[in-house]
N, C-alpha and C positions, 0 to 999 in steps of 0.2 A: 666394515669397509676401515683400510686402513687410511689416516689421516696424518699421523706424524710424517711425512716425507723428510727425505736428507737430500743434501746435493741439489743436481740441478732441477729436482721434479719439485723442490718446495714452489718454486716459480709457476709451475704448469697449472694450477687452479687458484690462482689468487686473482679474485675479480680487482679491475684495473681499470679506471676512468679515466682518460686524456681531456683536460681543458686548458691545456698551455695555449695561451694567446686569444682564448673564447673572451667573450664580453658579457657582463654580469648585466641580466636584464629583468631580475629579481630579486629581490632580498626583505623579506619580511620575518615576522614571528611563524608563521608556516611551512616556509622553505626558502632555496637559491635556485636559481636556472639560471644557465649560462648557456650561449648561442656563438656560433662561428663567426670569428670577428674577420676583419677585412685581411688581417696575415694570413689566418686560415684559408680564406677564400684567394688569395694570391698564390698561396703554396699549391693548392688542387687546381687553378687553372695552369699552373705550369707543368705538372703533370697531366694536363690536357693537353697540352702542347708538345711533349714529348710522344704523349699517344701517336696524335696527328703524324709526326713525323715516320714514328712505326708504321702505320698505317700505310703511308706513300710507300713506303721500302715496299711491304705486301704486295701492295697493289701491282708496283712494277714486277716484282717476281711473278705474281701471278699474268700478267700479260705475257712474259716470255716464254712461260710454260704454255699458255694456250696458244700460241702461234711462232715458236721458234723462228720459222723461216723470214720474219720480217727483219731479224738480226743483220739479215744479208742485203748488201746494196743492189740495184738493178744491173749494174755492169759485173758484181759476183755471180749475178744468178744467169744471164748470157753467157759468160767464161764457164761454168759449168756444163751449159747445155753444147756448147759447142766442142768440150772436149769430150762427152758422151756419144754425140754423133761422130766423131773422129774415131772412138774405139768402137762403135758398133761397124763403121765401114772396114776395119782392120780385122774384125772378126769376120766380115762376109769373105773377104779374100782369103780368109786362112780356110775358111771350110769349101771352096772354089776349088783350092790348090789341092785341100785334102781329098775332095770327091773323085779329081782327074789320077790320082795315084791308087784308089780303092776299085775294086769291083763293085757291081750295082747292090749283090747282095751284101760285101762286108758294109758299103754305105748305109743300106737301110736298117742294119745293127746296130751301127755308130750313132745314126741320127735318132734310134729308140733310145738309145741309152743316155744320148746328151737330151734328150726332152725329159726322161725319166729324173735325169739329176738336177735340170732346169725346173721342172714340177717340186722336188726335195725343197731345193732352195729356196722358192717361192713361198712354199708353207712354212718355213722356219723362219723366213723373213716376215710372212703374216704375222706369225704366234710373237716373234720379237716384238713388233709394232704394237700389238695388243696388249703386250705386258706393259710396255712403255707407256700407252697411253692409259691403262689404268693406273698404274704410278702417278701419272701428271694429273687425273682428276683427283687422285687422292689428296695429292700435295694442293690441288688447286681447293679442293673442298676444307682443306686443314687451313689455309691462307683465308678465305671467307669466314670461318670459323672465330679465327684470332683476330680476323680485323671487324669482326662484329663484337666481339668481347671488349675490344680496345676502345671501339666507339663507345659502347653503352657505358661503359665504366668511365671515360674519358668524358662524356657529357651528364652522366649521374652524379659524379666525385663533386664539380662546381654547384651543381642544382641543388644538391642537399643541403648545402648552407640555409636554402629555404626554410627546411622544416627539422633539420639536426639540432639538437638541445641535449641537456643533461640536466636534470632537475633533481636534488637531494631534499626529500622531505620528510615529514614525519606524519605516519596516517591515524586513523581514529584509534586504534589499537596501543597507538605509542611505539612504535616500532619502526625503525630507520629504512625509509624505501629510496632508491635510486634507478629513477626513469631515464632511458637513453633512448634516442629516437636517432639508429646510424641509416646507412646509406639507402636501405632496403624496406626495414621492418623495425618496429619499437622493440624494446626488452626492460624487463623491469625486475629488480631483487629486492628482499626486504629482509632485514635482520633484526630482532629485539635488540634494543640499548645495552640489554645487560650481558649479552653475548660481548662485548667491548670493555675494556677497564680504562681506555684511555687514547690518546693519539699522540704519535711521535712526528716531528717535522725535522725532515733530513734536507739537506742540498746536497746531491750528489755530481759530480764531474762526470760529463758523458765524454767517450773517447771511441772516436770510430776508427777504421781502417784496420789493414792486416796487423797480425802481431809484428811488433819491433818496428811499425813504419804509423802508428798510431798517433792521431792529433785530435786536441781538445776543441769539441763545438760548443761549451760551455757548461752551465750547473743548472741542474735539472731540480725544482725544490718538489719533493714528495711529502705529504700527507697521508701518514697510513694510521688506521684504526687498529688497534692492538686488541686481539680477541683476550676474554678473561683466561684464568690460570685453566689449566687440564683439570683439576678436580672439581673446578666449579664449572665446566662444561663439558660433557661426558661426549665420546668419540662419536656416537651415533647422532646425537644433536648436533655436534660442529660438521660432522657429513652432510646432514640435512639442510645444514646452513652455507655449505660450500665454502667452510672456512678452512686455513692451515694455519699454522702458528706463526705466521706473517700478516695474515687479517686481510684488509681491504685496502687496496691504495687509489689516492687521487694524485694525479700529475698536475700540478695545477698553475707552475710557472718555470721559464726557463730564460737565462741571462748569460750572456758572455763573458762578464767578469767576474772575479772571485767575490763571493758574497761577503759584505763587512758589515759588521754591527745589525742594526733591525732589518726583519726580511721584507721585502719589496710588499707593496701595499695591496696588490693582486693575492697575495699570499697570507696576509693579515684578516682580509677581509673575507676571506673564504675560511680559514680556521674560525674566526669571531662568530662566523654564520653557524660552522657546524658545531661550534660549542654551543649556541644558542639552541640548537635544534635537538642537541643530543645530552647537553650538561655535560661532556666529557672535557676532562684540563688535558691540555696540550703541554707536551713537554717543550723544554727550552728548546730552541733552534741548535741544530749540529751540522757543521760544515767538512764534507769529506771530499779529499781529493785523489785522483789516481796515482798509484806507486807501482811502479814497474818492480817485478822481485823477478827477474828471470829473462829468458829470449823469446819465452812463448807464454808469459803468466804475468797477472797483475793483480792487484787489489786495493781496495780502498782503504785509505787512513785520515784519521780526524785531524783537520784542520784546527778548528774550532770547535768548542762547546760551551753551551751557556749561553747569557746574554738575556734581555727584558723577555719578559714572558709576555704571549699574545692574546692570551687569554683573561689577563687581569685589570680591571678599569676600576680607579676609586674616584665617586663623585662625592664632592663637597657641597652642592647645591641640585636642585631638581632641575635648572638649565643645563648643568653641567652634565647631567645624563644624556648618553645618546638615545636619540628618538626613537628605534626598535625597544629600549627599555624603561621607557617614559611611562606608558599606561601602567605597567607592573608596579614601578617604582611608587606611583600616585597611587595606585591600589593599597601597596603597602601601607603607606603615610595614612590613607582614610582607615583603614585598621587601626593604625597605634594611634591616630586622635579617637575614633569610639574607645580603646582602651585606655584612655587617660592620658596618653604619652605628649608631651608638648609638640606643636609642628613649627612654629614660630621660633626667630631668633636671630640671632648673627653669626651670618657664616664667612669661615674662612677659607679661602681656596687657597692650595698650595699646589704647587707644579714643580717638577724636578726635571733639568733638561741634561743630557749627557753631552754634550759639544754645543757651541754657538748658532751652527748651523739649523739645530733642532727648537731656537728660540724664533718665536714667529716677530716678522718685520718692526711692528709697532714699538716692542719691546727690547729689541735689540739694541739701538743706540745708549738705552739708559743701562743697559747689561755693561758695554763697551767702555762707558763712562766709568761705572762703578769699577771695572775692572783694571783699568787705568790708574783708578784712585789708588787701588788696592796694591797694586804693582809701585806707584811713586811712595806708599806708607812700607814697602817692604812683605806684603801679605802675599801669600802662595794666590796664583791665579785659578789654580785646578780644585779651589774649595767649591762646595755644593752652595750656590746663591738661593734663597728663598725670598720671594716676595708676596705679600699679602696686603689686602685691601678690604676695608669695611665695604660691606653690599648691605641693601634695604632690601628686607623681606616684607612681602604685603601679604596677607590674607583675605581674599574677598567674601560675602557673603555666604557662598556656596562651601567656603573651607577651602579652597584650592590657594596654594601657597606659591607665588610670584617672586623671584631673587630678581633684583637689578643691581648692577655695579656703579649707577650714577642717575639723577636726576633726569638727564637726556635719554635714558635707554626707556623710561616711562612712557606710556600712554595719555595721552593728553588727558583723558578725563582721570586716570589715577595721579598723574603729576598735579593736576588742581587740587586732588583730596588731600593727597602729600603735604601741599603747601597750607592750606588751610589748617591741618592738623598741628604742623611746624609752628605757623604764626600763633596759633592759640595757647602753645606752652607756655607758662608762667616764666 
């Protein structure tokens, strides 16, 4: 089976999962799960409203096809009946005048011919009326079927928010599994983690509209699992996995303004969860914008590349470790203690902030004061400030290590033991 596709065919077999606007309902060591948020529900309700408008229009067309005579007013029907009676009276007068001018035998022949012509006209009118009726019934059936489909999906779309979700997990064999509960039935796909060599993080500008009249609706963040090299992944195996050279896509977030600085929190949370599940390293974020290359074509060009990595986290104490990684770190510390490595000591915490907005509020006045003093002394304000403070590390009888930044953070029993030990020092 041919896997190395080219052109538009490259995108035909890429598994894509859209969770933009969805809420995270589970994020632990075993996996991450997303469910539709209120914004998704509102968009689907808008679709339901449009479906209701279409159903109302189709119902009006259905009624008009079933009873076309209802479109005329009673006055119009009375006028038509009067004109028909007058035409019939004039026809009878013409027949009487013609009969006076003809013999009895000629009149009978003419009357027979007129009766045959009238029978042919009636048969033709009846056949035409039958064909029109058949067409009307077919159109009415199509209207009913279309109304049924619109009503079904119009109700199902918002209702599916009750059971719709996307779960990214690792199974017992260590494979990556993505389960999706859609409108009607669930689907599940799995890939060996070794089928991928990393993650790419890109924010693409999304354009809609006709050629030459396009407008931007924002930037869409995409996390893509990149397959391993072809030398390590034979075509037969890649065919069985359903991969192309572009891998698997997750559309995780969309924003109106051009991304600047660190990716949004939903993007970083998903990348970290995927890194925790697969162990794959994510590349630095790349932002691309639409660039017109002619009256009917356009491409994406890179606006910015690089920035802080989203899968790197340095912790200088056990309390600084994220909660989902803390059990693993404690296990590593216990193993280190069994090997004779020291577990206690004085910790030094260093944090780097790239802008004043990233500094916590309780530290911001101190940083602003330091920057003002540096400015008065002629020092540049763009230097990196480092703050460190001494912390208190306590190891209990079970060997668990606790780190506190002040005595006030200690529990009452630990604080009492600490005060006794400090007062007992010579």
